[in-house]
N, C-alpha and C positions, 0 to 999 in steps of 0.2 A: 237459073246458073249455079252451079255448085261449085265450090271453091275446092281445088285439088291440093293438097298437101303432099309434099315429097317426104317420104319415110325412110327414104335412102339413107344409109349412114354416111357421114362424111368422110372423104379421103383422109387418110392420116396425114399429119405434118410432116412426120419422120417414117421413114421408110422400114428402120430397124430401131428397137430399144435402145441399143447402144449409142445410136446418132443423138437421140434425145438425152440421154444420160449426158455426153459430151458436150453437146450445148449448153444444158442446163450448169455443168459444172465450171464452164466458161464463164458464163453470165454472172454466176454466184461469185467467182473468184475477181471478176470486174467489179461487181458490186461491194465487195470487200475492200477494195482498192489495191489489189493485187497488182494490176495495170490498168492504163486507159483503155477504151473502147478505141481510140485513135492508133494506140501502140499495136493493140489487137489486127485491127484491119490491115496495118501496114505488113505486120510479121506474115498474117496469112497469106496476103498478096504475094509476097516474097516466096513462100512455100508453095503456091499455085505455079508461080514462075519458074521456080526450080524444077518443076516435074512437068512442065510444059503443059499444065491443063488450062489451055487457052479456049477449049472448046465450052459450050453452053453446059454447066453442070446441072444436075437434074435433083442434086440433094442426096444422091446415094453413096454408094460405099466409097468411090474414089474422091469425093468432096470430102467426106466426114475422115477418111484417111489421112488427107492433108490437113484437116481441122484439128485431129488427134495429135498429128505429127508436132504441129504449131505448139498446141498447149504442152506436149511434153517438152520442149524445147525451152518454153517461157518456163516452166516449173523447174528445171534443171538449172536455167541461168539464175533464177531468183534462190536456188538453195532448198526449193522446197520438195524437189524429188531427188532422189540418188539414182543415178542412170542404172547402177549395178542392181539395186533392190527393183526397180521397175523391169529389166530384164528377167530376173529371177521370178518376180510375178507373173509377167506373161507366158513364162515357159510352164509354171504351175497350173495356170489357167488353160493353157493349150493340151497339158496333159490329162488335167480332169475333165475338160470337155470330150478329149477323143476317148477317154476311158469311163464315159458315162452315157447308159441306155438312151437311145432316143426317147424324148418326151419327159424325161427325168430332169429335175433340177440340177445344173452343174455346181458342183461344192468344192471349195479348196479342203483338202484333209484337216487343216488346222483352224478352220473358220468355223462359225456357228451357222446354223442352219437359216438364220437370216440373212446371210451375204452369200446369196445365190443368185444365178441368173438361169432363168427358165427358159427353155428352147423354144 
């Protein structure tokens, strides 16, 4: 009898790199004492309820959009994030993304090459 080894790559835990980044940032902030996990769960649950996301979420964009919205609210309320700066940064990333050729790293004009998100 021959043992078979499954060489198939495991399914990714996150569908998109930004999902993993948002999750990791949240965990890091929790571990640094910025908020308790119980507080995070309560806030995130409220965000999901506000958007009517009562369906089984698969960890996709709808789930992580709510996750990011919650994280932004927590950071704004704590004073760690300025809403105007956040909006300006989002707009800058959108402009950069839309003007970058497919397959090239997306970079903000005033950022170093280490601060990019690859497509």
